[in-house]
Kinemage of the C-alpha trace (Angstrom):
@kinemage 1
@onewidth
@group {chain A} dominant
@subgroup {mainchain}
@vectorlist {calphas} color= white
{ca met a 1} P 0.000 0.000 0.000
{ca his a 2} L 1.236 3.486 -0.861
{ca pro a 3} L 2.549 5.488 2.152
{ca asn a 4} L 0.180 8.389 1.487
{ca lys a 5} L -2.795 6.040 1.667
{ca val a 6} L -1.566 4.645 4.977
{ca ile a 7} L -1.195 8.148 6.378
{ca ser a 8} L -4.639 9.155 5.080
{ca phe a 9} L -6.341 6.093 6.533
{ca phe a 10} L -4.555 6.655 9.846
{ca gln a 11} L -5.614 10.296 9.916
{ca ile a 12} L -9.214 9.445 9.131
{ca tyr a 13} L -9.259 6.661 11.691
{ca thr a 14} L -7.781 8.848 14.441
{ca leu a 15} L -9.675 12.038 13.546
{ca asn a 16} L -11.659 13.542 16.384
{ca ile a 17} L -14.200 15.662 14.520
{ca asn a 18} L -15.227 17.347 17.781
{ca asn a 19} L -11.691 18.561 18.499
{ca pro a 20} L -10.825 21.624 16.379
{ca thr a 21} L -7.134 21.386 17.313
{ca asp a 22} L -6.939 17.784 16.091
{ca cys a 23} L -8.751 18.691 12.868
{ca met a 24} L -6.371 21.595 12.249
{ca lys a 25} L -3.267 19.446 12.880
{ca lys a 26} L -4.429 16.877 10.345
{ca phe a 27} L -5.413 19.559 7.847
{ca val a 28} L -2.032 21.309 8.107
{ca ser a 29} L -0.121 18.030 7.881
{ca asn a 30} L -1.772 17.415 4.511
{ca gln a 31} L -0.700 20.801 3.155
{ca asn a 32} L 2.385 19.518 1.341
{ca leu a 33} L 0.591 16.573 -0.193
{ca gly a 34} L -2.287 18.828 -1.194
{ca met a 35} L 0.082 21.309 -2.832
{ca ile a 36} L 1.848 18.544 -4.756
{ca leu a 37} L -1.488 17.181 -5.980
{ca phe a 38} L -2.716 20.658 -6.926
{ca ile a 39} L 0.451 21.451 -8.891
{ca gly a 40} L 0.221 18.073 -10.609
{ca ile a 41} L -3.378 18.709 -11.643
{ca val a 42} L -2.590 22.197 -12.957
{ca leu a 43} L 0.494 21.041 -14.885
{ca gly a 44} L -1.398 18.048 -16.257
{ca asn a 45} L -4.175 20.268 -17.555
{ca leu a 46} L -1.706 22.712 -19.103
{ca met a 47} L 0.130 19.871 -20.826
{ca lys a 48} L -3.156 18.380 -22.026
{ca lys a 49} L -4.183 21.744 -23.491
{ca ser a 50} L -0.819 22.071 -25.254
{ca ile a 51} L -1.066 18.553 -26.699
{ca leu a 52} L -4.618 19.164 -27.939
{ca glu a 53} L -3.537 22.416 -29.610
{ca lys a 54} L -0.695 20.616 -31.396
{ca glu a 55} L -3.023 17.830 -32.514
{ca asn a 56} L -5.438 20.417 -33.915
{ca glu a 57} L -2.590 22.110 -35.807
{ca val a 58} L -1.578 18.775 -37.334
{ca lys a 59} L -5.195 18.054 -38.336
{ca glu a 60} L -5.479 21.486 -39.950
{ca ile a 61} L -2.257 20.965 -41.915
{ca arg a 62} L -3.463 17.534 -43.092
{ca his a 63} L -6.779 19.035 -44.140
{ca gln a 64} L -5.001 21.774 -46.087
{ca asp a 65} L -2.819 19.163 -47.820
{ca ile a 66} L -5.902 17.168 -48.824
{ca val a 67} L -7.606 20.263 -50.219
{ca leu a 68} L -4.480 21.279 -52.157
{ca asn a 69} L -4.106 17.781 -53.601
{ca glu a 70} L -7.754 17.793 -54.707
{ca ile a 71} L -7.280 21.152 -56.423
{ca lys a 72} L -4.130 19.910 -58.179
{ca asn a 73} L -5.900 16.743 -59.307
{ca arg a 74} L -8.825 18.727 -60.746
{ca his a 75} L -6.487 20.934 -62.761
{ca asn a 76} L -4.532 17.969 -64.088
{ca leu a 77} L -7.686 16.314 -65.466
């Protein structure tokens, strides 16, 4: 089992929802993990957007090539 899962299960199991100090300690201890996950999500979405833009550019170039080839073929007939 991944260490983060063990820590999360432990924190959930030992959480005293009626003790604000305990809740705050567990919340703060998850700050680093939360920041890493947040950065990963943001970077993943930025990379996904970049990849989709590149794929669209390639599709547009292919479409233009097809259109140009059709025009050339019509003129050669």
